[in-house]
Structure formats: structure tokens, C-alpha cells
Residue, then its C-alpha position, 0 to 999 in steps of 0.5 A: m497790459f492793464f497797468a501800462a494802459a492805466f498809467a498812460a492815462l495819468f497826467v501832471p496835475a494842475f496843482a504842481q508847484q516849483n520844486e515839485e515834479v513828476f518823474n516817469s520811471k520805466s518798469a520792465v517788470m510791469n511793462a509800463e511807465i509809472p509816475a511818481y511825484v518828486i519833491l525837492p527842498d529849496s536848497y537843491a537848485a542852489s547847491p549843485k554839489r550837495t547830495y540829499p537823503t530821501v524819504y519815500l511816501l506811499h499812498g493808501y488804497g483808492g489813492n494814487y501818487t498825487v494824493w500826498l500833495k493833492r489832499t494829505k499834505p499840500d505843503l509837503q514841499k515845505l517839509a522837504s525844505a525844512f528837513d533838507t530831504i528829497i521826498v518821493c511819492p510813488e504810484g502804487a495802484a491798489s497793490w498793497y505793494w506786494d508782488a501779488p501771488k494771484n496777480p502776476a501783472s502786479k509786481f510793485e515790490t520788485y518795481i519799487t525796490t529794483e527799478l524806481v529807487p535806482q532810477i531816482d538815485a540816477k536822476y537826482r542827487t541822493v545819498k545812495s545808502p540805506s542810512a539816508r533812505a527811509i520809507s513810510g505811508f498811510s493805511m495801505g501805504g503804511h503796510g507797504a512801507l513796512w513790508l518793503a523796508f522789513r524785506h529790503r533793509k539794504i535799501f531802506g534803513a528807516c521806515g514808518a507807518l501812519s494808520g497802517g494795516v499792519d495785520i491784514r488778516p482781520f480785514s480779508d474781505n476788504w480792499k480787493m486783497i483777495e485779488s492778490l492773495g486769494e481767499l483767506a480760507d483757502n490760502k492761509d499760508v499766503w496771507d500769513s506770509h504777506t502780513v508784516i506783523n509776521l516779519i517782526y522776528t526777522l528784524p535786528r534788535d540792536g537799534s540799527f534799523a529805525i521804526y516809527i508807528d503812529c495810529g489814532v485811537n479811533d482808527f479801525f486799524y488801532q487794535v492791530n497796531e496795538e498788537f504790532h507794538k506788543q509784538l515788537l516789544y516781545n521781540r525786543v525790537p527798538h521802535d517808536y510808537i505814537t497814539r493820540p486821538g484821531a481817526h483814519n483820515h487825511e487830517y490825522w496824517n497831515n499832522a502825523i507826517d510832521y513828527q515822522m519826518l523829524f524822526f527820519k531826520k534824526f535817523f539820517a543825522r546818525s550818518g552825519l547828514 
């Protein structure tokens, strides 16, 4: 199988530091061993009875599970320590984090929600509750984080997107999405059902589900994020929406994740964490 061969070729990068480790999860649904980076706070080893909230950070198209640490936020472990949170950076290939209708071998939605999360909870001292579990990502990973959280609110109680592709349909010729969904002209219903902007109507309006959207005004995804924000307002879904000067790049995400981690920390505090 392609995924098994591809993941087997991955290795532990030389930039790994203390409290940063590769966790190889076993995926039955994709018949592969799939890596994720796990970043532990400084207090983890010294507090053997303590449990921690978890933030999952998804990478963008063209990246892999190493990109958050290798390029986007090399000091991510400092954030984990500052907020006393376990951070998990999964491998997502070029999947957009769906179970791809046109590619049965790619089932990243099922993998992350039914295989990776339970295995992380079994291996590490996590608080096993959506009130202590958040997910975010940049670009493709922003779409993926909202897709997974919107559809699996019993797993993720908070979510965010940095420069996320929150409406994929204007970009149907890009980033190999056709391989997952087929041609837009021939598969309009599939595309409509696999873009997160069309899931807004399913969301609660009582503030129990925390959403944070962030996009730079010079980003090519800026207009779809503006429309996403308007649709959240129209549907009376509570959320935070941040825009500021910036483009679709790692410099922007390096800065933006600091604020998003604070947002998640405040969400976790609702449960006394």
C-alpha cells in the first residue's frame, strides 16, 4: 500500500530536542504505521500523577508532521511548557484530512479521530475529554482542523484555523483536491459536502464549542475567511475572528499560534484545567 511505504520512509529528524518525541501510531484503517510529533511541557516528567490538556496541530499541503517544529515554530516546546499543554503534530500527507471519496486508501479523518487520539490518550497522561482537547492547523491543516472538530465535537471541544482553506470550492484546481473529490463540475455535491463553510449550520449557538479563526489580510484565503466569519455571525455561532497584516507564510503562523494557544488555555480553564 502507498501510505505504508511512504510512512515507512520517514525518520526521526535531527532537530528533535528534549521533551519532543516521535510517536508511531498504528493505523488499521490505512494499514500503516504513521508518525506524529508529541511535544511535552517541562512539568510532565516532574509531575507523574498530573494529567494535561492536548492540542493537535495539523500541517499544510506539501508539509508533514515535522513542519511545525522544523519550520513554523521551532520553539513550540516553550509554548507547551508555558501553557502546560501536550501538543501533537500528526502526519496528514496531502489528504486535506478527509476520508477521500475518490481515494479509498486515504482515510485521515477516521485515522485521527478513531485511532490516533485514543492511542495518544493511552500512551500519555492526557485529560480524556473534549473539554481538554483542541485542534488547529494552518492552510490545509486549518481546513482539516475545522473539518474534524465540526464533525467530531465529542472528541474536540475547541478548534481553530490559521489561514485556513475554509471554502475549498474556489480553489478546485489546486493542491490535488481533485484526486480526493473528483472534478468539481462532475461532483458538485461531493465538494459542497466536504467544505467546512457548509457545516456551520450544524454548530451549537450556546458558546459551548470554542472556535478561533485567524487570517492575514494579504492571504489568498482572506476572502473565504471573511465569508466564513459572516456565515458564523449570520448563524449566531460564537467565535473569535482575527485579521491583521500578513500573508500565507510561516512567519505569520509563527506569530498567530501564540494567540491561539492562549485562546485554548482559556477554553481549558472553563473545566478548571
